[in-house]
N, C-alpha and C positions, 0 to 999 in steps of 0.2 A: 086737810084737817086744819082746824081752826085753834090757835093758841090765844089764851088770854094772858096779856102782859100788864104788868104794873111798873112804873118808873117813880122813885121818890127821892128827894133830897131830904134826909132826914134831921138836918142840922145837927152840928157835931157835939154840942155840949148844952150845958144848962143856960136857960135864960130866965128872967124874972117874970113876975105876973102869971104864976102858973103854968110855965112852960119850961118847967126843968126835964131833963130826960126821963127822969122817974115818973113825971106825971104824964109826959106825951107818949111814952112807949105803949100804953094800953090804947091810947087814941089812934096811934099809928097801926097798930095790930087790927083793931076794929075796921079803920078806913081800908085797909088792905084786904082783910080776910072777907069783907063783904062782897069783894069782886071775885073771890074763889079763883085768884090767878094761877096759871100753870107755871109762870115765870115771873121774877122779881128782879128787878135792877135797882140798887140803893146808891146813893151818893152821900158823902160824909160820915161814913161808918168809922167811929174811933172806939178804942178800947172800952170806954164806958157803956158802949151798946151792946158788949158782947154777951154779957149775962142776961139781957133782956131779950136778946134774938134767940139764945139757947132755949129760953124758956118759953117765948111765945111763937116763935117761928120754925125753929129746927126739928121740932117733932115731925113736922108735916112736909118739911123741905130739906133738900141737901144745898150746901152753899160753898162756893168757892170765892175765896178773898184773897188780896195781895196788897198789903199796906203799901203806900208809895214811898216810904222812908222807914229806915230801920231806927231812927232817933230824930229827936225834935219834933215837929207837929207830925204825929202819925195819924194817918187817915187813909180809908179805902174806899172802894166801889165794888162790893160783892154782888155776885149774880147768885140767885136762889132758883131751883127749880123742884117741881112736885116730887116727893119722894115715891119711887116705884114707878113713876110714869114715865120716865127717861133713864137712858143709859148714856153716861159720861165717857165719850171717845177720845176728847182731847182738850186740853186748856191750856191757857197762855196769858201773857201780859206784856206791855211794853210802855215805855215812858215817852212823853212829848218833849223830846230834846234831840240834840245832834246825836246822841249815843242811845237810841230808843231801846236796846236790849240789855242796857246796864243801869242800874239805879242812878237816876239823874235828873236834875233840873236844867234850868237855863233859859227857857223862853218865857215863863210866867213873870209879870212885871214885879210881882210881890216876892219871887225868889222860890215859891213853893214847888216841890215835884208834882208833877201831873201825869196821870196813869190811865191806862185802858186795859180791862180784863175781858176775857172771852172764853166761851166755852163751847165745844162742838157736842150736840146732843143727838141720840137717836130715840124716837118716840117707841116705846117698847110694845105698843099696840100695833102700829102701822109699819113701823120700820122707817118712817120718815127723818131725815137727818137735816140739821139746819145749824147755823151758828148765831150764837146770841153775845152780843158784844154790850159792854157797859161803862161809862165814861165821865169825867167831869173836867172839862176844859178849863184853863186858867184865865187871867185876865189881860188885857191889851191886845188890840186889833192884830198887830204883827203876830204875836204869840197864836192867837186863835185861827188866823190863817195857816200859819205854818201847821199847827195840829190839825186842822181839816185836811190838809194837803198828805200829811203822814198817814192819817187814817184811810184815805181814799188809797193810798199805796197798799196799806196792809189788808183792806177789803178785797182787793184784787186777787188775793190768794184764796179766797173763798167764792170767786165768780161762779163755781159750778154748783154751788148750794143756796137755798134760801139763807139770806143773812139780814139782821136787824140790829140796830144799835139804840139803846136806851142812854139818856143821861141828862146831866145839867151842862149846857154848853155856853152859859154865861154869855150868851150872844142874841142879840134881837133879831126878829125876822128880816129887818132892813140891813142888817150887817153883811160885811163882805165874807165873813166865815160862813153865815147860813147860805150864802149863794155859791160857795165852794160845795158845801155839803149836799147842796140839792142839785149840784151838777152832776153827781153821780149816784144819789139816793133819792127817795121820796120821803118827803113828810108826811107821816102817817095821820098827822092833825092838821093838814095845811088847809082845811076849810075854815079853821078857827083860829087865827093868829092874833087877834086883838084882845081876846081874853088873857089875864095875866096868870103866870104859874110860880113867880117869886111875889110874895106880899109882905113879909117881914112881920106878920102877926097883925097887920092893919091893911085890909083890901081897899082902902079909901086913900091910901097914902100915894102922892104922885111919884114916889120911888118905886112902886109896883112895875114888873115887867115880865115879858113872855120870853124865857129863857130856856126851858126844859122841852126835851123833844124825844120821839122816836123815830128814827130814820131807817127805811127799808131798801133792799135793792129789787132788781126787776123779778126775782122769783117769789116776791111775796105780795100779796094783795091786802091792803088795810080795809078792813070791813067796818070798823067803829073805832072812834076815839072820843075819850071824855076826860075833860079835866077834874080831878077829884077835889071838890071843894068842901069836903065834910069838916064840921067843926062840932064841938061837943060842949054844951052850955057856954057858948062864945069862946070856947078855948080850941087850938089848933093841934094837929099832930105835929107840924114843922112850920117853919118860917116859908116853906114852899107849899104849894099844892102838888098832888101826886097827878100822874098822867096814866090813865088805863086806855089800852088798845085790844082791838081783836085782829089778828093777823092770820090770813089764810095762806096756807103753803102747799 
């Protein structure tokens, strides 16, 4: 079967110039809904987004979220799946730290907790099972390498199932973290590594970079990948572009 997925860093809060959360939420909904995805991975989800997701997405999707911290800068990376199309079999999360099963930080150079969430789903029509993970790496080369190695160890637990990971990895294709990731998974968009995914509302800026990915294990075949560059009257859904993929399991 073929699964359609979207990954999107939605930008945690308000920005000037027509890019507040309230202004961007309908654009985000349109950009995602136009692809009719089965699965969605979100990064930089914060409490200010909650009502927008309830109104725009949750009527048609179920969602699992775990905020990376219980105080301070509260941010999460939820996963969504089409309501009625899948059965939730299991769910979980872990932090990128020396104590990954306890709320914690320690690797990100800015001191933020970083987290990965995952769900094990069964397609209600075919009975096919798979694991869908979503993450947001922190900053710093050493942090990212450690995060990728921890992710590798966690993915091994799902080696008997199709498994894929969406997210903002904050790491370019020539980074050491990307090399670790592609040592045990395949980049579903590996044929297009020069196009930017982070644009900061200005795609012409020299600070643009390619840092958002969908990685798949050997039981998943990437069929299509497309960077979602949609804008509306010159305004964007986020400071990142989204990533659309079609995956055969």
